[in-house]
N, C-alpha and C positions, 0 to 999 in steps of 0.2 A: 606234385603237379608236373605233368609231362612237359618236356622242352619241345616246342613246336618250331620247326623251320619251314618257311613257306616262301616260294618265289612269287606268289601272287599277293594281292591286297585284299583277298577274300579270306576271312578268318572263320573257320567252322568250329563252333564251340564244342562239338563232340570230339574234335582233335585235342581239346584241352581237358578232356575227361568229364565233361558235363553229361549228366545222365538224362537222356531224352525221354525216359519213361516217367519222370517225375517222382521216382521213389527216393532219391537222395538229393541233398542240397547241392545246387549247382552254382551258387553265388560266386565262390572264389574262382571257379573255372571260367565263367563268363567274364568276370572282371579282368582276369588275366588276358583273355582274348581282346578285350577292349583296350587294355594297356598296350598290347603289342600293336594294335591298329593305330594307336595314337603316336607311333614313331613316324614322324613325317618322312616321306620318301625323297624330299628335296627341300630346298630353302624357300620354296614358293610360299607366299602368304596371301591371306585374304584381307577383308576389311580390318583396319586398325591393327595389322600385324598378326592376326589369327593364323596359326599354321594351317597350310593346305594339306590335308591328308590324302589327297589324290583320288578320292572316291573309294576309300577303304570301306569294306562291308563286314559287319558281324552277322554271320549266317547261322540261323537257329535250326536249320536242317529239318524243319517240320516236326520238331520234337516238343514235348511238354516238360518244362523245367521248373523245379521247386526252388524258391529262393527264400533265404532266411533274412535277407537285408536288401536294401536298395541297390540297384545297378547304377553307380555313379560314373560320370566321365572324369578323366584326369583334370585337375585344376589348372594345368598348363594351357588348356583350351585347345580347340581344333575345329576344323570345318571340312566340308565335302566328305561326309561320312554317313553311313547307313546301318540301321539295325532292322532285320526283317525275317519273315517267314518262320514263325514258330509261336509257342505259347509260354507265358510266364505265369506262375501261380504262387501267391504268397503263402508261406508256411504259417503254422500256428504261432511261431516265434517272431513273425515279422513285426517291426515297430509300428505302432498305430499312428505315428505322426510323420511317417515317411511315404515315399512313392516308389512303385516298382522300378521305374526308370526316372532318373533325375539328371536333367541338364542344368547343373548348378555348380559353380566354382566354390561354393561354401564360404568359409571365413577368409579364404585367400582373395576373395573379390575385393576386399578393402585395400589390398596392397597392389592391385592391378592398375595399370595406367589407362586401361580401356574399360568402357562401360559394357562392352560385349565380350563374351568368352567363347561362344560357340556360334558357328555360322553354317548355313546350308546342311543341317542335320536332318535326315529323313528317318522317320519311324513308320514302317509300312508292313502291312499283312501280318499284324500281331494280334494275338488273343491275350488279353491281360485280365487275370482274375485276382482281385485284391484280397479275397478271402475275408471280407468285412473287417479288415485290419487298418488300412490306411488309404492311400490314393493310387491312381494309375500312373500318370505322367506329370512331372513338374518341369516346366520350361522357364528358366530364370535367366534374365539378362542375356538372352540369346537372339540371334539375328537370322531371319529367313529360315525358319524351321517348318518342316512339313510333317503332319500327322495324317496318314492316309490309309484308308481301308483297314481300320482297326476295330476290334470289338473289346470294350472295356466294361467289366462288371465287378460286383462285389466291393465297390468303394464305400468307405464310411465318410471320407472327407470330400475330395473331388476326384472325378474321373480324369480330367485334364485340368491342370492349373497353370496359367500363364502369368508370370510376374515380371514386369519390366520388359526390357528388350524391344523388339521391333519385328513386325511382319511374321507372325506365326500363323500358318494356314492349316486349318483342321478340315479335312474333307472326307466324304464317303465313309463315315465312321458311325458305329452303333454304340450307344452308352446306356447302361441301366444298372442301378444298384442290385436289382433282383432280375433274374431271367424270367420274363413274363411277356405276354402279348395282349395285355389289357384285361379289364374286369377281374383283376387279382383281388382275392379276399383280404389280402394284407396291405392294400394300397394306402390306407390311412396312416400306416406306420412307415411308409417309405421316407428315407432321409438322404442326406448328402446332396451335393451339387455336381451335376454331370460335367459342366464346363465352367470355369471361372476365368474371365479375361480381366486381369488387373494390369492393363497396359494399353498401348495405342497401336493403331494401324494393323490390326489383326483381322482375320477373316474366318468365318465358320460357314461352310456350305455343304449341302447334301448330307445332312447329319440327322440321325434318328435318336431321340432320347426317350426311352420306353419305361424308365422308372427312376425317380429321384424326387426329393422334395422340391428342388429347383432345377430346371433344365439347364439354363444358361444364365449365369450371373455376370453382369458387365459392370466393372468398377473403373474402367478407363475409357477415354474418349476416342473418337475417330476409328471405329470398328464397323465392319459390315457383316450382316447375317442374312443368308439366303438359302432357300430350299430346305429349311429345317422342319422336321415333324416332331412336335412335342406332345406326348401323351404320358408324361412322366408321373404326374399326380394331379388329380382333378382339383381345380380351384375350390370347389365345394368341400374338399377334404383338407384344404389348407396349402395346396401346392401352388407353385408359380411356374409358368412355362419359361418366360424370359423376363429377367429383372434387370432393368437399366438403372443401376444405383450410382448415377453420376449427376447429381443435382447441379443445375446451372450450366453444364457444358456437356451435354449428352453426346452430340456429334456421332450419331449412329444411323446407319442406313439398313433397314430391315425390309426384305421383300420376298415374295413367293414362298411364304411359310405356311404350314398347316398347324394351327393351334387347336389341338384336339382335347376339349374339355379343360384346357389350362390356359391362363391368360398372360398378357404382357403387362408389366407394371413399369412405368417410367416416372422417376422422381424429378420434380422441377424440370421438365423436359425443355432443353434448349438445343435447337438443330437436331430434330428427330424426324425421320421419314419412315412411314409404314405403308406399304402398298402391295397390291396383287396377292394378298394372303387370304386364307380361308379359316374361319373361326367356327368351331363346332361345339354344340352342347353348352351354350351360354358362355363360352370363352369370349373375352372382350379385351379392350385396351383400357387400362386404368392409369389416369394421370394423377399422381400423388403429390400433393403440395408439401414442400419442406419449408421454403421461405415464400412460396406462393408465386413463382415465376414460370410462365409458359411462353416461349418465344421461338419462332421459326420452326413450327411443328406442322407436318403434313401427314394426315391420315386419310388416304384417298384410294378409291378403287378396290376395296376389300369386300368380301362376302361373309355374312354372319348368319348362322343357323342356330336357333335356340329352342327352348322347350316351353315357350309360352308362359314364362314365370315373371315377365316384366323386367328383365335385365337390360340395361342400356348397352348399346354396342361400344360406346366410349363413356367411361364413368369417371367422375371427379371424386377424389379422396382428399377432402380438405378444400379450403378456399384459395383462389388465385387472385391476387391483387394486380399483377402485371400480366397482361395478355396482349401479345403483339405477333402479328403474322402467323396466326394459328388457323390452319385450314383443315377442317374435317368435312369432307364432302364427297359426293359421287360414290358412296358406299351403298350396298344393298343388304336387306335383312329380312329374315322370316323367323317369326317366333321370338323376336327381340325388339326393343324400342330403338328406333332410328334416332340418332343424334347427329347434329351438324352445326357448323358455324355460319352457314348461309341457309336461307329458306325463303320460300315464296308461298303466298296464300291469298285468298280472296274472301270478301264478305259482300253480301248483297241484301237489299231490302229497301223499305220506305222509311225515311226519317232524315235526320240531320247529323247523325253520328254513326260511324262504322268502326268496329273493333275486330282486328285480326290477331288471334292469340297464338304466339309462337313459343310460349313457355314449354309445351310438351316436347318440342323438337330441338330447340337451341341448347347447345352444350353448357354454356356459362350462364348462370342465373343473372337476371336484371342487367344484361349487357347487350346493347345494340349500338354499334358504331356507325352504321350507315343505313339509310332508308331511301328507297325509291318507290313511289307509288303513282298510280293513275286512277282517275275517277271517270267512269263512263255513266252518263246520265241521260242518254237518249238525246232529245231535242233541247233539254234544259242546259243552262250554262250557269250553275251556281258558283259562288265563290267558295273556295275550300282551303283547308290548311291541315298540316300535321299537328295534332293537338298534344299527343303524349306517347312516350315509348317505355314507360316504366313497367317493371315486371315482365319484360319481353312481350308486351302487348302494344300493338300499334293502333292508335286511335286517330282517325281522320274525321274532321267535322266540316259541315257546309253551313253557309249563312242562311239557308232555308231548307225546308223539308222537300226531298225529291226521291224518286225511285232511281236507285243507282247501284252500280257494282264497283267496288274498290279492289284493285289488284296491287299487292305489296311485295316488294323484294327487300330482304334485310340481310345484313352482314355484321357479324360480331367484331370484325376488325374495322378500325376507324380509317385506315389508310387503304 
């Protein structure tokens, strides 16, 4: 390994002997460059005493580098650091349970006094080919990490995995297990998860997931997802676009996304917002009951376009016994069944009983929390009353037969 002396904080991996053609293993050379970059230029520190590396850069010089093992950061920790501008490709010997780049202190984390080990680390302008061996990037117990303008493919586990830590921002990035642009004959066999958020306070924005069994798996609360285009694997083939697997405390804001033949699944959603998004090809929102709780859910202002197969824009998977502050409204649909938690309808005729059937449109079965109605009977003034609301049907009765029109507004929330 060559001895490199540099007066700058930019470490070029080719200076360490890394082969930019991808013909020879570059793992040791790149790790040596990383080790040198982790020599702090001063005693300055960041959060919880993390050493400030002064903006040190690992520059890949636009090369393609073969790696036999993961590129790990020193367990001593560090921040204000960047890896950028090149391609990494996993070799046939790359371990199947590791990631090309790992921000993880490993077993030394148990002896550390801080819950964070890396801060303000930026991975930018990278092409990561996992070679169908392991994953792309692992961010573990790290703070304010940016993954920006990357292309990650060939992952068998996850393209990007975030575990613990705080405020990882994934932006302007493309992820797919297979390089394809839709209508791939092998779509049914797509596997892996493009992004897994197993932590809080993270953000995914302006990201495309073009092939994977699951686009984004969220297992931690308080995350935001916006501007994401998922066409990773059609729901009809067993795929999921975004899976919010945080039953009971979802705390997820999802907006301005394009769900392309692949759906959103939320388990026992509590504090979930979905708005301003476009759903194509029968893609929808599925509320999955685990213990049967839905609370503080807003699914509003979205557009749905289906294939006329009777798919509901919002679908229940299981029974919900607790439903509070759930608002599904002001969505529009073509070729799919519109579902809502509020609805209005009318019935007219001659008689003493009028029935307005809301069962086809109301989301939750046999649940009406609030009814408002008016009866218009011309010059007649009959006595009238709300007779029944079971089965999501509103029945209004009069004390005598009249020619009248009944207008009804219902809400499945009681408050």
